[in-house]
Backbone as a ProteinNet text record, in pm:
[ID]
protein_1_A
[PRIMARY]
MAELPDRVRRRLAEVFGDTMPDVTRDELDDPRPADRERDEEWYRANRPPHHDRDR
[TERTIARY]
81.2	2.3	85.4	52.5	137.6	130.8	197.3	210.4	107.7	48.7	-39.4	30.2	-30	42	13.6	111.4	140.5	3.6	-58.6	-207.7	-300.1	-293.1	-424.5	-369.1	-255.1	-234.7	-247.6	-231.5	-246.2	-413.1	-460.5	-624.7	-705.3	-648.2	-687.2	-666.4	-535.4	-499.4	-568.7	-615.5	-717.7	-833.4	-910.1	-1024.5	-1050.4	-961.4	-954.1	-869.1	-774.3	-670.6	-576.9	-515.8	-394.8	-482	-494.1	-563.3	-511.5	-358.4	-301.1	-237.2	-246.5	-158	-35.5	81.8	186.8	227.9	154.6	188.5	38.7	50.3	-93.3	-106.4	-186.8	-222.7	-147.9	-114.8	-38.1	106.8	168.4	273.8	311.1	194.4	183.2	229.1	256.7	269.8	133.6	135.2	-6.1	-75.5	-186.1	-253.2	-219.9	-210.1	-209.8	-326.5	-282	-393.9	-512.6	-502.7	-625.5	-710.4	-632	-721.5	-797.9	-720.5	-799.8	-910.7	-884.7	-1001.5	-1099	-1090.1	-1189.2	-1269.6	-1227.9	-1246	-1315.1	-1300.4	-1361.1	-1478.6	-1484.7	-1630.3	-1711.9	-1674.4	-1762.1	-1833.4	-1761	-1817.2	-1904.6	-1876.2	-1970.2	-2103	-2089.7	-2205.3	-2285.1	-2219.7	-2279.5	-2325.9	-2309.2	-2364.3	-2455.8	-2515.5	-2649	-2700.7	-2832.4	-2937.2	-2941	-2910.2	-2923.8	-2801.2	-2697.4	-2585.7	-2607.2	-2542.5	-2534.5	-2468.3	-2506.1	-2456.8	-2367.3	-2405	-2384.9	-2219.9	-2185.4	-2020.2	-1911.8
-129.9	8.8	119.6	191.5	362.7	414.4	502.7	596.8	720.2	753.2	882.8	997.2	1085.3	1223.6	1280.1	1379.4	1486	1535.6	1572.9	1695.4	1576.8	1458.4	1358.4	1322	1301	1261.3	1352.4	1485.4	1604.3	1584.4	1579.5	1618.1	1483.2	1343.4	1252.1	1285.8	1313.5	1349.7	1462	1562.1	1693.2	1610.2	1529.6	1503	1361.1	1272.4	1165.8	1168.9	1266.6	1281.8	1155.2	1165.8	1059.9	924.2	823.3	706.8	618.4	607.4	564.3	627.4	612.4	723.6	669.5	763.1	738.2	645.6	658.9	546.2	500.5	330.4	269.3	259.5	210.3	160.2	109.2	-18.3	-130.1	-53.1	23	81.6	180.7	224.8	315	236.3	328.1	281.9	233	144.2	99	211.5	244.1	377.1	357.5	441.2	442.3	360.4	311.9	219.8	284.5	425.5	505.5	485.8	520.8	520.6	409.5	290.7	173.6	144.1	180.7	168.8	247.2	354.2	488.1	397.7	358.7	302.2	180	94.4	-33.4	15	112.3	186	208.7	289.4	346.6	238.2	146.1	18.3	-43.6	-73.2	-145.4	-86.6	59.7	164.2	190.8	148.6	191.8	47.1	-42.6	-208.4	-189.5	-252.4	-258.8	-349.4	-297.5	-420.8	-548.5	-595.6	-744	-805.4	-760.3	-813.8	-853.1	-967.5	-1037.1	-954.7	-875	-803.5	-879.1	-1003.1	-1062.7	-1112.2	-1105.1	-1126.6	-1037.2
-2	-22.4	4.2	-84.3	-101.4	55.1	42.7	158.5	118.1	223.4	187.3	200.5	72.4	75.9	222.7	249.6	379.1	397.2	308.6	322.9	381.4	340.4	362.3	502.8	520.7	679.2	756.3	754.6	835.9	851	737.1	753.5	823.7	795.1	880.6	1061.8	1069.9	1197.5	1251.5	1192.4	1221.4	1274.3	1185.7	1210	1306.3	1296.7	1388.4	1512.4	1520.7	1618.2	1646	1740.9	1758.6	1831.8	1745	1770.7	1890	1889.6	1996.2	2117.5	2227	2307.2	2308.3	2350.9	2357.9	2478.7	2572.6	2680.7	2748.9	2730.9	2772.2	2924.3	2983.8	3119	3181.7	3091.1	3166.7	3180.1	3114.8	3118.8	3231.1	3270.5	3404.8	3531.8	3625.6	3767.4	3812.9	3898.4	3965.1	4042.2	4041.4	4122.7	4267.4	4316.5	4491.6	4524.5	4661.3	4716.5	4745.7	4757.6	4821.6	4686.1	4580.5	4434.2	4423.7	4440.2	4414.8	4505.6	4637.5	4702.6	4682.2	4622	4588.3	4494.3	4400	4266.4	4280.7	4364.4	4430.9	4498.9	4571.7	4640.1	4529.1	4435.4	4345.4	4273.5	4201.6	4131.3	4214.3	4356.5	4436.9	4439.8	4446.5	4483.9	4346.4	4226.9	4112.4	3995.2	4081	4042.6	3985	3871.6	3837.6	3926.8	3923.7	4031.8	3996.4	3870.9	3820.9	3851.5	3918.6	3916.1	4095.2	4115.9	4245.4	4350	4456.5	4538.6	4689.4	4688.2	4800.8	4775.9	4655.3	4655.1	4659
[MASK]
+++++++++++++++++++++++++++++++++++++++++++++++++++++++

């Protein structure tokens, strides 16, 4: 496949932005324990009613 002209690549980048981040989540340090605890509380509080809450 031929390389796209610069103007086309610039327009695609303008419309769609950067599709891949420079750093992915798995490359980052683990979140602080307080962040994990807060996130877990949020997920428990916002669990859909059709999911079993006894687990």
